[in-house]
N, C-alpha and C positions, 0 to 999 in steps of 0.2 A: 361407355360403351368406347370400344377402342376405336382408333382413326383408320387401320390398314384391318383387312384381316387377307389372311393366305392361305389359299388351300393347294395340298397337296396329296397325291397320291400313294405315295410310300413317305415312313419315317424319316428314313435317310436325306433324301430331296427337300421334305419341309423342314427340316432342320438347318440343311446347310441355303436353303432358300431364305429362313429368319434370321442367320447368321449374318446376312447382309446390311438388314435392317440394324441389328445390333451396331454391324462397325461403324455405322452412322450416328452411334451414341441413343437409337431410342429402345425404349424398353421393350423385348418382344419374348414370348410366351407359346409355347408350343403346347398344344391339348392333343391329348391323346385317343379321346372318344369324343370326337366334334357334335354325335347323334344324339346329346345329352346336354343341355343348358348348363354351365358352368359360369358362376359370379367371378369375377375377376377384379383386381385395384384396379382404381380408375388410373393409376400410373401406368399400366399396361398400353401403350401405343399399337402396339403389334400381336394381333393371336394368330398363332398359325397352327392349321388344322390337317392333321393327318387323317386322312380318309381310309388309310388303306387299300384302295378301290381298284389298284391296278391290275390286278386278275380276276376283280368279279366280273359279272353278266353287265354289262352296258345298261340292264336295266337298272339292275339295284346299284351299280354304282352312279348313278344318274340320280336316284333315291337319295344316296347317301352325300352325295354332293350339295344335294338343293335343301337338304338338310341341315346340314352345317349353315348353308348360308342365311337360313332363316333363322337358325339359334345365333348367330354371330354377326350377320350384316347389318342390320337395323343402328342407322346412325353413323356407319364408317362413311369416311371419304375415298375411301378406294379399295375396289375387292380386286384380289389377283389371286389367278387361277393357274398353279404350277403343274407344268407335264414334264415327264420325260425328254430329257436334252434329244433323246434319238427318235421321239415320237411313237413310244410305244405304249399301250395301255388302250383305254376307251378316252381318246382324245376328243371325237366328234359328241360322244354321249356325254362326258362330263361338260364341256363348251357349253350347249344348250343347255345342260340342267340349271347354269353357274348363271348365265343371261337370264333364263328366265325367271329364277330365285329373284336374282338382284331387281328383276322390273318391279316382284312383287312386293321388298322392301322396301325399294326406291322407287312406288307410283306416280312421284309426280318429276320425276326427269325421265328424259329423252336418251336412253341408252345404248350403247354399239360397243364393240368388242374390239380393243388393240390387241393382234396377235403378232408376238416379237418372240420367234422360235430360237434366234441366235444367242448361242453361248460362247462369243469370242473367246474367253481367257481359258475352257477347257476345247478349244478347234470346234466348235460347233459354229456353223455359218449358214446362212440362209441367203441364197440367189437367184434371183428369177423365179422365186415362191419354192425353191428347191432345198431341204436341208440336206448339209452335209457336214462329214464328219471325217475333220484331218483331210480336206481337199476335194473327197468322193464323194458321190450320193450314198445315203444312208444306207438304199437298198443293197449294194456292194458290200458294206459293212454287218456287222455280229449282230445288227437290230434285226436284220432281214433271216437271222438263224436263231433267234430266241423262241424257248420250249412252248413258250403260253402266249406271248402277245408278238409276232412279228411282223413287222412291218413289212406292208404290200407295194407301197410306194415310196419315192421322196420327195414327191410334190407334198408341198405342207396342205394345200385344197384338196388335195386327193385324197388324203388322210383324213382331212377333216370329215369328208361328204361320205367317206363308211358308214359313219353313223349319225349323222345327220341331215337335214335340207335347207340348213342357213346359206344364206347367199351368203359368198366372199369376192373379196376383189383385194387385188397386189399391190403394192407400190414397191417397185424396184429399185436396185441399190443407186444409181444414178442420179433418182431424185433426192433419195437419203442424204445423200453427200454434197450435195447442191444446199442453196441457199434454205437456211429454216423458213424463213418465211412462205418460200416457194412450196415445201413440203407440208408445210400447216395448211396451205390453199390446197393442196390435193388431198390432205385428210380430211378437209371439209367437204370435198365434194364427193370422196369415196364413200360416206357415213349416209349421203345422199342416196347412193345406188346399192349397199349391200350391209348387210348386218355384222359383218366381222370382216377389217383390214388387216392383211398380213403383209406386212414388211421385212424389207430386206435389210440384214445387219451383217458385217464383216468384222467390227472393231467395237471396244467401248467408244470410241468417239460418235459410233453413229447410235449408239442407246443413247448420248446424251442430247445428239440432234432432234431424235424420234420424241422425246422425252420433252424437250423443251416447245415442240411445235404441237404433241399433243397436249400438254398442258395447257398452251394457250388456247385450246379451243372448250376447254374445261367452264362449266358457269350452272347457273343455279339450279337451270332447269335442264342440262344437258352434260353427262358425264360418260367417261369408258371404264368399262370392264377390262382389266389386263390379264391377257393369256400369254404365257411366257415358260421357258425352262429354269431361270434362276437368277439371272442378275438386274434383268431390266427393269425389276416393279423398286426394287430400292431405288435406281436411278429416275424414274418416274414419280415417286413418293417426295425427291428431294428438290425434282423440279417443280412439284405441287407447293412448295413452302413450309411441308411437313418437318419441322423439327422435335429435337429433343424437349421434352417440358425443362420449365424453368429450374436451373444448375439447382441441387441441394447440397452441391460441392464446390470447389474452386476450382479453376481453371487448371489448365498443363501451362506449364512454359516453355516451349519452343524453339531451343537456338541453334538454330542451320548455319552452322558456317565452311561448312566443306566447301570445298571450289572443284571439284570432280564433278564428271557430267552422271556419275548416277546418283550421287546426293541431288543433282539439278532434277530427276527421272523420279527420283522418291519423294523430292520436294512437292512435285508437279501432284503425283498422287495423293498423296498427305491432304494437297489444298484442294482436291476436290472431293473430300468428303464433308459431310454435314459436320456444324458447329467448328470447324477452321477457318481460325485468320490469321494470315500470316504477312506480314508486311516484307515486300522486300528491299532490299536495300543494296544498293550500288555505290554510293557517296562515301566513303570512312567519315566523312566531317557532317553527317548527318546530323540534326541537333537531336542528343538523347532525352532530354527533356519532351519535344514534341514527339517521336517516338513513343514515351511513356505514357504520354497521355492519350495516344491514339491506342496503346494497348490496354488503357484503363479502361478506354470506351469501349472497346472489344469487349473486357471482361464484362462492364456491365450490362451491355445489351446479351449477353448470357451463353456467349462461346465459351464449347467446353476448351478449345485448346486455342491459345494465343502466342505470337510470337514472331521470331525474324526470320529471314534466309536473306542472306547474304550473295549465295551462290548466282551467277551472271544466268542470265535468261537465254543469250545466244552462245553460251557454253564455253566465253572463251576463260581463259586461264589468265588468274589477277598474277601481278609482278610482286616479286618479294614483299618490296615496300607498301605497295597497296593491301596485300596479305595482311600485314604484322599491322598495318593501321586499321582495318576491320575487326582485327580481332580484341585490339584495345578497345576497340565500341562496343564492341559484345561483351567484353567483361563490364564497361562502366554501365551497361543497360542492365545487365542483369545484377548489378550489385542496386541501382535504382530500384527496378522490379521487387527485387526481394524484401528490400525496406520498406517498400510503400506499398506492394501489393498482395495478396493471400495466395498460396499457390497450392494446390495439392502430390506439387510434383514437378519437376525440370526434365526435360529431353534435349539432349546437348548431342549433337551432330559433329563428327570431325574430335579425333584425340586431343589436336591440341587445345579446342575449346572446351573440350570436358574437362581437362585435367586447372585450364585457366580459370576458367570460373567457379569450379570447386577449392581453390585457393584462394579468390578472392572472396569468394562466401565466407571467410574462413574456419572451413572444416579442418579437425585436427585427424580426422582419418574418413576414412568410406569404406562403408559396412556390405560385402557384396552377397546376395541373396541369390541372385540366379544368372546363370547367362544361357541367354534364349537359342544363340547362336552362336559362333566364333567371333569376339571383338566385339559382343552385343550385350551390354552386359546390366543389371537393374539392383539398385543398392539404395542406401542411404546416407545423409551424412551423420556422422557421430564427433560431437563436440563443435564449441561456436555459436553464434546465433541464431543458426538456422539448423541446430541439433533433430535428427529426425527427420528432415525433410525428404521426401523421396528423388533419387534420381537414376535416370535411366543413361545410358549411354551408348553410342553407338560408331565405331570407325567409318569414316567417308569412301571407302572400298568396299562395305559389308553390308551383304544384303542383296537381295532382288529388287525389284522395282515397288514391293511392297513392302518391303523391312519398315520403313517409317510408319505407314498405319498400323502393323503389328506390334510397334513398341508402344505405339500409342494408344491401342486398343488394349493392350497388357495393362499398360496403368490406369485404363479406364476400368478394366476390369478388375484390378485390387482394390480403385477406390470405395468400388461397387460394394465389394465384400469383405471391406476392413475398414476401421476408422482410417481417416486421409493421414496416408505416411505412402509415399509414392513408391512404388517400385520401380 
């Protein structure tokens, strides 16, 4: 059985939600007809089921969702019900059906619902229990004019209560943005009073705090069913410690040496992903052998991406001497890693870093395979002792904050679908 069951009411949203788990290195599979049991490979960690129930009658939607939980919910560590980011569809009926069926398949668990409707990256936020789109209540936007399932309220609880009598309570943004232990205490008290706890959020950091606090309440006898609009479930799974299965491939070596603020933000985002372990280096006199030992231990522990970042966390720009010394350290470490470890590819951020490492590894040529965005290129080494080793490069001022994650995900994807040779 899978560790995570994701249920969405339309295919597009279901696939988009499943991709968040795949970005964390978990193997995700979408089931198109979830009312029929399907035998799945044990390597599948996330089963995403598209019920197509958004425009069904509430009763039929509830039946479809309940059947999905019964078919795929046994043995899972977490059940996630995904709903539309603007709360269209059979929200209340599907929440009640999911919660009821989850209690059937996990009869020994005391189960409550954790409702996190915010999707900050898509400008969907929740404040005071109200769902906002681009800072305005959803009732003021296009969701209220949907020809099939228009929203009648901006309040999350009001939308839920249109189709169910499940009790709700709300945890507001002040609590979410405060101390995590206080948030955990609030959640613990909230589940004594209500079956569904609605939690405000306006940033991805809010989601991280909610996930950390909620996961602390998980035990053998108590668990959450997560109700969300897309991004929170993967954050919660990570907080629970759900990680990719033991690597059947070698890790990717990340060498991040650009001093730009953008690279710092990209590195922060990359470090937040599951299975990524980066060592931050501020001293160019750091011992290469010690760094090598730490990277070897990290790879042995099963991390899919190991490496270093030399960008200062305080955003300061290094002087030329410091930068050149740091580049020399990166070169020495890259050579030691390539000679003593097995990698499925190298990701290098910063033009000087990429060129210096290619040269140090003895490549005769670099075969370009694809340019994902301008100045972000993938290919492989040609000639020399590491012939065929995949190598991805990105300029220090290239891409948005997700650029490093996207480059690594592309490498992972190629590894999964071909013999190790990185893109």
